[in-house]
Legacy VTK file of the C-alpha trace (Angstrom):
# vtk DataFile Version 3.0
C-alpha trace
ASCII
DATASET POLYDATA
POINTS 113 float
67.727 -27.722 -37.558
64.739 -25.405 -37.307
61.568 -27.067 -36.146
58.537 -27.282 -38.378
56.561 -25.347 -35.757
58.982 -22.399 -35.851
58.925 -22.358 -39.640
55.123 -22.341 -39.621
55.030 -19.537 -37.031
57.493 -17.477 -39.068
55.506 -18.041 -42.259
52.227 -17.226 -40.486
53.706 -13.945 -39.223
54.844 -12.947 -42.715
51.435 -13.785 -44.147
49.691 -11.808 -41.383
51.901 -8.790 -42.090
51.098 -9.093 -45.797
47.392 -9.331 -45.001
47.559 -6.087 -43.012
49.745 -4.074 -45.409
49.969 -5.497 -48.926
50.090 -9.020 -50.294
53.406 -8.385 -52.084
55.343 -6.488 -49.392
58.972 -7.598 -49.416
60.405 -9.059 -46.178
63.101 -6.332 -46.127
60.340 -3.710 -46.226
58.732 -5.469 -43.259
62.052 -5.336 -41.424
62.501 -1.645 -42.281
59.021 -0.880 -40.932
59.737 -2.852 -37.741
62.940 -0.805 -37.337
60.984 2.455 -37.663
58.345 1.362 -35.159
60.822 0.081 -32.588
63.680 2.626 -32.624
64.037 6.213 -31.542
62.963 8.998 -33.911
65.610 10.197 -36.371
67.249 6.762 -36.450
66.077 4.827 -39.517
67.499 6.051 -42.799
68.644 4.229 -45.906
72.193 4.356 -44.477
70.971 2.814 -41.211
69.495 -0.132 -43.143
72.700 -0.494 -45.194
74.857 -0.681 -42.104
72.564 -2.842 -39.986
71.517 -5.385 -42.627
74.371 -5.285 -45.135
72.282 -4.292 -48.140
73.250 -1.873 -50.881
72.383 1.823 -50.765
70.148 1.435 -53.830
68.255 -1.464 -52.276
67.863 0.326 -48.942
66.571 3.474 -50.630
64.090 1.490 -52.713
62.768 -0.376 -49.648
62.414 2.893 -47.735
60.638 4.698 -50.579
57.987 2.020 -50.938
57.031 2.517 -47.281
56.192 6.162 -48.048
53.329 7.496 -50.148
55.351 7.372 -53.401
57.444 4.364 -54.337
58.215 5.949 -57.715
57.050 9.034 -59.636
54.129 7.141 -61.147
53.576 4.478 -58.469
52.171 4.873 -54.988
53.723 3.374 -51.894
52.190 1.911 -48.738
51.996 5.301 -46.952
52.925 3.806 -43.585
56.013 6.015 -43.204
57.072 9.484 -44.321
60.412 11.199 -44.708
61.495 13.752 -42.149
64.678 15.767 -42.439
67.315 15.963 -39.741
66.916 19.417 -38.152
70.692 19.841 -37.937
71.623 18.427 -41.370
69.109 18.865 -44.175
70.995 16.387 -46.360
69.906 13.538 -44.100
66.366 12.205 -43.959
64.782 9.583 -41.761
61.620 7.540 -41.834
58.886 8.151 -39.289
55.434 6.634 -38.929
52.403 8.204 -40.568
48.968 7.971 -38.975
48.376 4.861 -41.078
51.708 3.513 -39.786
50.658 4.082 -36.166
47.397 2.238 -36.881
49.403 -0.630 -38.368
51.553 -0.787 -35.226
48.374 -1.177 -33.155
47.064 -3.916 -35.458
50.413 -5.736 -35.339
50.521 -5.469 -31.547
47.029 -6.944 -31.309
47.805 -9.672 -33.840
51.114 -10.808 -32.352
50.316 -10.760 -28.628
LINES 1 114
113 0 1 2 3 4 5 6 7 8 9 10 11 12 13 14 15 16 17 18 19 20 21 22 23 24 25 26 27 28 29 30 31 32 33 34 35 36 37 38 39 40 41 42 43 44 45 46 47 48 49 50 51 52 53 54 55 56 57 58 59 60 61 62 63 64 65 66 67 68 69 70 71 72 73 74 75 76 77 78 79 80 81 82 83 84 85 86 87 88 89 90 91 92 93 94 95 96 97 98 99 100 101 102 103 104 105 106 107 108 109 110 111 112
């Protein structure tokens, strides 16, 4: 059984992340961002999220897009990541942090010390 304290800590961390980014950010989008900030460049793609977390390609792509500046043609994203293409295979693109994303990493580091 998970203790009430751990549940509260987990909930507090989600709420803090939402306070810093957006009040409706999906937990999978949080996880995708944490993957981008904590892995090597040219690592996190929609396929990476599919394989690591067992989600569909469509879901992974949607979660990745919302982290960029455009979640959809007529809807903005969070602009904390941007797409970068693999220099050896232009069919593959990866997420990397934007300046706003780097600032968020600093805020998260300060918040969760």
